[in-house]
TORPA-4810 file (N, C-alpha, C, O; in nm, 3 decimals):
<nodes>
NODE_1_-7.089_7.371_-8.703_-6.990_7.265_-8.697_-6.978_7.216_-8.552_-6.973_7.297_-8.459_M
NODE_2_-6.973_7.087_-8.534_-6.956_7.026_-8.402_-6.806_7.014_-8.373_-6.729_6.969_-8.458_I
NODE_3_-6.765_7.055_-8.252_-6.624_7.041_-8.213_-6.611_7.023_-8.063_-6.697_7.068_-7.986_E
NODE_4_-6.504_6.957_-8.021_-6.468_6.946_-7.880_-6.360_7.048_-7.851_-6.263_7.062_-7.926_L
NODE_5_-6.377_7.121_-7.740_-6.274_7.215_-7.695_-6.237_7.180_-7.552_-6.324_7.155_-7.469_R
NODE_6_-6.109_7.179_-7.527_-6.063_7.156_-7.390_-6.108_7.273_-7.303_-6.116_7.387_-7.350_K
NODE_7_-6.139_7.244_-7.178_-6.177_7.349_-7.082_-6.073_7.460_-7.088_-5.953_7.433_-7.094_M
NODE_8_-6.120_7.586_-7.085_-6.028_7.698_-7.101_-6.087_7.824_-7.039_-6.203_7.826_-6.999_N
NODE_9_-6.006_7.928_-7.032_-6.052_8.056_-6.979_-6.125_8.140_-7.083_-6.205_8.226_-7.047_Y
NODE_10_-6.098_8.117_-7.210_-6.163_8.197_-7.316_-6.315_8.173_-7.319_-6.391_8.265_-7.350_E
NODE_11_-6.358_8.053_-7.288_-6.500_8.017_-7.292_-6.563_8.016_-7.153_-6.665_7.950_-7.132_D
NODE_12_-6.505_8.086_-7.059_-6.543_8.076_-6.919_-6.691_8.102_-6.893_-6.752_8.032_-6.812_I
NODE_13_-6.750_8.200_-6.957_-6.890_8.233_-6.929_-6.981_8.119_-6.968_-7.068_8.079_-6.890_V
NODE_14_-6.964_8.065_-7.087_-7.051_7.955_-7.133_-7.025_7.827_-7.053_-7.118_7.753_-7.022_E
NODE_15_-6.899_7.802_-7.020_-6.867_7.685_-6.937_-6.934_7.698_-6.801_-6.994_7.602_-6.752_Q
NODE_16_-6.925_7.815_-6.740_-6.989_7.837_-6.609_-7.139_7.816_-6.618_-7.197_7.748_-6.533_W
NODE_17_-7.204_7.873_-6.720_-7.349_7.856_-6.735_-7.384_7.708_-6.743_-7.482_7.663_-6.683_K
NODE_18_-7.305_7.632_-6.818_-7.332_7.489_-6.834_-7.316_7.416_-6.700_-7.405_7.342_-6.659_Y
NODE_19_-7.204_7.437_-6.634_-7.175_7.368_-6.508_-7.276_7.408_-6.400_-7.325_7.321_-6.327_V
NODE_20_-7.308_7.535_-6.389_-7.402_7.581_-6.286_-7.542_7.525_-6.308_-7.616_7.504_-6.212_A
NODE_21_-7.579_7.501_-6.434_-7.713_7.450_-6.465_-7.721_7.298_-6.464_-7.830_7.242_-6.456_A
NODE_22_-7.608_7.229_-6.473_-7.607_7.083_-6.477_-7.652_7.027_-6.342_-7.596_7.064_-6.239_L
NODE_23_-7.751_6.937_-6.342_-7.796_6.879_-6.214_-7.683_6.804_-6.143_-7.585_6.764_-6.205_P
NODE_24_-7.697_6.787_-6.014_-7.596_6.721_-5.933_-7.569_6.578_-5.981_-7.455_6.531_-5.973_A
NODE_25_-7.669_6.509_-6.031_-7.654_6.375_-6.087_-7.719_6.372_-6.223_-7.842_6.369_-6.234_N
NODE_26_-7.638_6.372_-6.327_-7.688_6.376_-6.464_-7.633_6.256_-6.540_-7.519_6.259_-6.587_E
NODE_27_-7.712_6.151_-6.552_-7.673_6.030_-6.625_-7.538_5.980_-6.577_-7.527_5.928_-6.466_K
NODE_28_-7.434_5.995_-6.660_-7.304_5.939_-6.624_-7.213_6.038_-6.551_-7.094_6.010_-6.532_S
NODE_29_-7.266_6.153_-6.509_-7.184_6.252_-6.440_-7.241_6.288_-6.304_-7.363_6.286_-6.284_L
NODE_30_-7.153_6.319_-6.213_-7.195_6.387_-6.091_-7.140_6.530_-6.101_-7.033_6.552_-6.159_T
NODE_31_-7.213_6.624_-6.046_-7.173_6.764_-6.056_-7.191_6.831_-5.921_-7.303_6.866_-5.883_N
NODE_32_-7.083_6.850_-5.850_-7.090_6.915_-5.719_-7.099_7.066_-5.728_-7.103_7.134_-5.625_Q
NODE_33_-7.102_7.120_-5.850_-7.101_7.265_-5.869_-7.234_7.320_-5.918_-7.240_7.434_-5.965_Y
NODE_34_-7.339_7.243_-5.909_-7.471_7.293_-5.950_-7.502_7.422_-5.873_-7.492_7.425_-5.750_E
NODE_35_-7.538_7.528_-5.946_-7.574_7.654_-5.883_-7.457_7.742_-5.841_-7.479_7.845_-5.777_G
NODE_36_-7.335_7.705_-5.875_-7.217_7.783_-5.835_-7.224_7.924_-5.895_-7.270_7.942_-6.008_V
NODE_37_-7.179_8.022_-5.819_-7.176_8.160_-5.871_-7.063_8.174_-5.973_-6.968_8.096_-5.973_S
NODE_38_-7.074_8.275_-6.058_-6.968_8.298_-6.157_-6.835_8.326_-6.088_-6.732_8.272_-6.129_F
NODE_39_-6.835_8.410_-5.985_-6.710_8.444_-5.917_-6.643_8.320_-5.858_-6.521_8.304_-5.870_D
NODE_40_-6.720_8.232_-5.796_-6.664_8.111_-5.738_-6.613_8.018_-5.849_-6.508_7.956_-5.835_E
NODE_41_-6.688_8.009_-5.959_-6.643_7.926_-6.071_-6.510_7.979_-6.125_-6.416_7.902_-6.146_Y
NODE_42_-6.502_8.108_-6.148_-6.382_8.170_-6.203_-6.262_8.156_-6.109_-6.152_8.122_-6.153_R
NODE_43_-6.283_8.181_-5.981_-6.172_8.190_-5.886_-6.131_8.056_-5.825_-6.015_8.039_-5.786_D
NODE_44_-6.225_7.962_-5.815_-6.196_7.836_-5.745_-6.217_7.713_-5.834_-6.126_7.632_-5.850_I
NODE_45_-6.337_7.701_-5.890_-6.374_7.578_-5.960_-6.292_7.557_-6.088_-6.232_7.451_-6.105_V
NODE_46_-6.290_7.655_-6.176_-6.218_7.637_-6.303_-6.070_7.606_-6.282_-6.020_7.511_-6.342_L
NODE_47_-5.998_7.682_-6.200_-5.856_7.647_-6.179_-5.839_7.505_-6.121_-5.747_7.433_-6.160_P
NODE_48_-5.929_7.466_-6.029_-5.918_7.332_-5.971_-5.943_7.224_-6.077_-5.866_7.127_-6.085_E
NODE_49_-6.048_7.239_-6.157_-6.079_7.138_-6.258_-5.969_7.131_-6.365_-5.937_7.022_-6.413_L
NODE_50_-5.912_7.243_-6.401_-5.803_7.241_-6.499_-5.679_7.173_-6.441_-5.602_7.111_-6.515_M
NODE_51_-5.659_7.184_-6.310_-5.546_7.119_-6.245_-5.563_6.966_-6.243_-5.464_6.894_-6.228_M
NODE_52_-5.685_6.916_-6.259_-5.708_6.771_-6.258_-5.636_6.701_-6.373_-5.610_6.581_-6.366_H
NODE_53_-5.603_6.775_-6.479_-5.531_6.715_-6.591_-5.387_6.681_-6.551_-5.335_6.576_-6.590_E
NODE_54_-5.323_6.769_-6.474_-5.187_6.746_-6.426_-5.186_6.776_-6.277_-5.138_6.881_-6.233_K
NODE_55_-5.240_6.682_-6.197_-5.263_6.708_-6.055_-5.135_6.726_-5.974_-5.032_6.664_-5.998_P
NODE_56_-5.149_6.814_-5.876_-5.042_6.839_-5.780_-5.102_6.821_-5.641_-5.210_6.872_-5.611_I
NODE_57_-5.030_6.749_-5.555_-5.072_6.729_-5.416_-5.211_6.666_-5.404_-5.291_6.708_-5.320_N
NODE_58_-5.240_6.567_-5.487_-5.367_6.496_-5.480_-5.344_6.362_-5.411_-5.231_6.313_-5.409_M
NODE_59_-5.449_6.302_-5.354_-5.433_6.171_-5.290_-5.388_6.065_-5.392_-5.408_6.081_-5.513_P
NODE_60_-5.328_5.957_-5.343_-5.278_5.850_-5.431_-5.386_5.789_-5.519_-5.358_5.746_-5.631_D
NODE_61_-5.510_5.785_-5.470_-5.618_5.723_-5.547_-5.669_5.811_-5.661_-5.744_5.763_-5.746_W
NODE_62_-5.630_5.939_-5.663_-5.684_6.032_-5.763_-5.633_5.997_-5.903_-5.513_5.973_-5.921_F
NODE_63_-5.723_5.993_-6.000_-5.688_5.966_-6.139_-5.698_6.097_-6.218_-5.803_6.161_-6.216_V
NODE_64_-5.593_6.136_-6.287_-5.600_6.258_-6.367_-5.711_6.249_-6.472_-5.737_6.141_-6.527_P
NODE_65_-5.775_6.361_-6.498_-5.878_6.365_-6.602_-5.875_6.501_-6.670_-5.836_6.602_-6.611_E
NODE_66_-5.919_6.501_-6.795_-5.924_6.622_-6.875_-6.069_6.651_-6.909_-6.145_6.560_-6.943_T
NODE_67_-6.107_6.776_-6.899_-6.244_6.820_-6.926_-6.250_6.882_-7.065_-6.166_6.963_-7.104_Y
NODE_68_-6.353_6.842_-7.140_-6.379_6.897_-7.273_-6.524_6.941_-7.279_-6.610_6.887_-7.209_Y
NODE_69_-6.550_7.041_-7.364_-6.687_7.083_-7.390_-6.718_7.063_-7.537_-6.634_7.087_-7.624_Y
NODE_70_-6.839_7.019_-7.563_-6.887_6.996_-7.698_-6.962_7.120_-7.745_-7.053_7.168_-7.677_L
NODE_71_-6.923_7.171_-7.859_-6.982_7.293_-7.914_-7.048_7.263_-8.048_-6.996_7.185_-8.127_W
NODE_72_-7.162_7.324_-8.071_-7.227_7.325_-8.202_-7.223_7.470_-8.246_-7.302_7.553_-8.200_D
NODE_73_-7.132_7.500_-8.335_-7.100_7.637_-8.372_-7.064_7.713_-8.244_-6.965_7.678_-8.179_D
NODE_74_-7.138_7.815_-8.206_-7.105_7.893_-8.087_-7.190_7.858_-7.966_-7.198_7.936_-7.871_N
NODE_75_-7.254_7.741_-7.968_-7.339_7.699_-7.858_-7.277_7.580_-7.788_-7.251_7.477_-7.850_T
NODE_76_-7.253_7.593_-7.658_-7.201_7.483_-7.578_-7.316_7.385_-7.552_-7.419_7.423_-7.496_L
NODE_77_-7.298_7.260_-7.594_-7.408_7.163_-7.582_-7.376_7.042_-7.497_-7.466_6.963_-7.467_I
NODE_78_-7.251_7.024_-7.455_-7.219_6.906_-7.376_-7.084_6.916_-7.307_-7.003_7.003_-7.337_G
NODE_79_-7.064_6.824_-7.214_-6.938_6.816_-7.138_-6.889_6.673_-7.141_-6.968_6.579_-7.130_E
NODE_80_-6.757_6.656_-7.155_-6.693_6.526_-7.150_-6.579_6.532_-7.050_-6.505_6.630_-7.044_Y
NODE_81_-6.566_6.426_-6.972_-6.454_6.412_-6.880_-6.384_6.282_-6.914_-6.446_6.175_-6.913_R
NODE_82_-6.257_6.290_-6.944_-6.183_6.172_-6.986_-6.071_6.145_-6.886_-5.982_6.227_-6.868_I
NODE_83_-6.078_6.029_-6.821_-5.975_5.989_-6.725_-5.857_5.932_-6.803_-5.874_5.866_-6.905_R
NODE_84_-5.738_5.958_-6.753_-5.617_5.919_-6.824_-5.586_5.771_-6.809_-5.518_5.714_-6.894_H
NODE_85_-5.634_5.707_-6.704_-5.620_5.562_-6.684_-5.725_5.520_-6.583_-5.794_5.605_-6.526_Y
NODE_86_-5.737_5.391_-6.561_-5.839_5.341_-6.468_-5.775_5.269_-6.350_-5.674_5.201_-6.364_L
NODE_87_-5.836_5.285_-6.234_-5.804_5.205_-6.117_-5.896_5.084_-6.120_-5.987_5.079_-6.203_T
NODE_88_-5.875_4.987_-6.032_-5.965_4.870_-6.027_-6.108_4.914_-6.000_-6.202_4.861_-6.059_D
NODE_89_-6.125_5.011_-5.910_-6.260_5.058_-5.878_-6.327_5.122_-5.999_-6.446_5.102_-6.022_A
NODE_90_-6.252_5.199_-6.077_-6.309_5.264_-6.194_-6.338_5.164_-6.306_-6.429_5.186_-6.387_L
NODE_91_-6.261_5.054_-6.312_-6.284_4.953_-6.415_-6.421_4.889_-6.401_-6.483_4.850_-6.500_K
NODE_92_-6.469_4.877_-6.279_-6.601_4.815_-6.257_-6.708_4.919_-6.226_-6.822_4.884_-6.195_T
NODE_93_-6.671_5.046_-6.233_-6.767_5.152_-6.200_-6.776_5.256_-6.308_-6.830_5.230_-6.416_G
NODE_94_-6.725_5.374_-6.280_-6.745_5.491_-6.365_-6.674_5.484_-6.500_-6.724_5.541_-6.597_A
NODE_95_-6.560_5.417_-6.510_-6.491_5.403_-6.637_-6.408_5.524_-6.677_-6.377_5.611_-6.596_G
NODE_96_-6.372_5.528_-6.808_-6.284_5.631_-6.862_-6.354_5.762_-6.893_-6.296_5.869_-6.875_H
NODE_97_-6.480_5.755_-6.940_-6.545_5.874_-6.995_-6.678_5.900_-6.926_-6.760_5.809_-6.910_I
NODE_98_-6.698_6.025_-6.886_-6.828_6.070_-6.837_-6.872_6.183_-6.928_-6.789_6.261_-6.975_G
NODE_99_-7.000_6.193_-6.952_-7.046_6.301_-7.040_-7.190_6.340_-7.009_-7.265_6.265_-6.946_Y
NODE_100_-7.226_6.457_-7.056_-7.364_6.503_-7.052_-7.388_6.587_-7.177_-7.296_6.650_-7.230_S
NODE_101_-7.511_6.587_-7.223_-7.554_6.665_-7.338_-7.679_6.741_-7.297_-7.767_6.685_-7.232_I
NODE_102_-7.688_6.869_-7.334_-7.811_6.945_-7.306_-7.930_6.872_-7.367_-7.922_6.821_-7.479_K
NODE_103_-8.037_6.867_-7.292_-8.157_6.791_-7.334_-8.201_6.824_-7.476_-8.229_6.733_-7.554_K
NODE_104_-8.207_6.951_-7.510_-8.257_6.989_-7.642_-8.158_6.959_-7.755_-8.189_6.984_-7.872_N
NODE_105_-8.038_6.906_-7.723_-7.941_6.871_-7.826_-7.910_6.722_-7.830_-7.829_6.678_-7.912_F
NODE_106_-7.972_6.642_-7.743_-7.942_6.500_-7.738_-7.965_6.430_-7.872_-7.881_6.351_-7.914_E
NODE_107_-8.075_6.457_-7.939_-8.104_6.392_-8.067_-8.000_6.430_-8.172_-7.954_6.344_-8.247_A
NODE_108_-7.961_6.557_-8.178_-7.862_6.602_-8.276_-7.727_6.537_-8.248_-7.658_6.495_-8.342_K
NODE_109_-7.687_6.529_-8.123_-7.559_6.468_-8.088_-7.559_6.320_-8.126_-7.457_6.269_-8.172_A
NODE_110_-7.670_6.252_-8.107_-7.680_6.112_-8.145_-7.668_6.095_-8.295_-7.601_6.003_-8.342_T
NODE_111_-7.731_6.183_-8.372_-7.727_6.177_-8.518_-7.586_6.197_-8.571_-7.551_6.143_-8.676_E
NODE_112_-7.504_6.273_-8.501_-7.373_6.312_-8.553_-7.259_6.243_-8.481_-7.154_6.304_-8.460_Q
NODE_113_-7.277_6.120_-8.442_-7.171_6.049_-8.369_-7.043_6.032_-8.448_-6.940_5.998_-8.391_R
NODE_114_-7.046_6.055_-8.576_-6.926_6.037_-8.657_-6.815_6.136_-8.621_-6.701_6.116_-8.662_D
NODE_115_-6.845_6.240_-8.546_-6.740_6.334_-8.506_-6.658_6.281_-8.391_-6.551_6.336_-8.363_W
NODE_116_-6.702_6.176_-8.324_-6.623_6.122_-8.213_-6.502_6.046_-8.259_-6.426_5.995_-8.177_L
</nodes>
């Protein structure tokens, strides 16, 4: 079954594997955490990314966003980032949604777009 799960601590190992393996520039996403260690992901990256949903002490230009992972049964196959609103710069650039799908699952994800 295909499902979206919000970023969480329960799925930390699979989320870390996905983020660490995602190239720095993958289609509609940039990933500054390529190659991050598990300890750094657990202690720094995950708490920071989860805080992006309800930001504290961020610059005025920062737009809140929520991270989701796409699962096919127990296999993490993709990442989605959804911004809560757009600035003028985002309206003509990156937009509301960024995503990536593991290469070997791209065809399956395309076939099953009805879950979106």
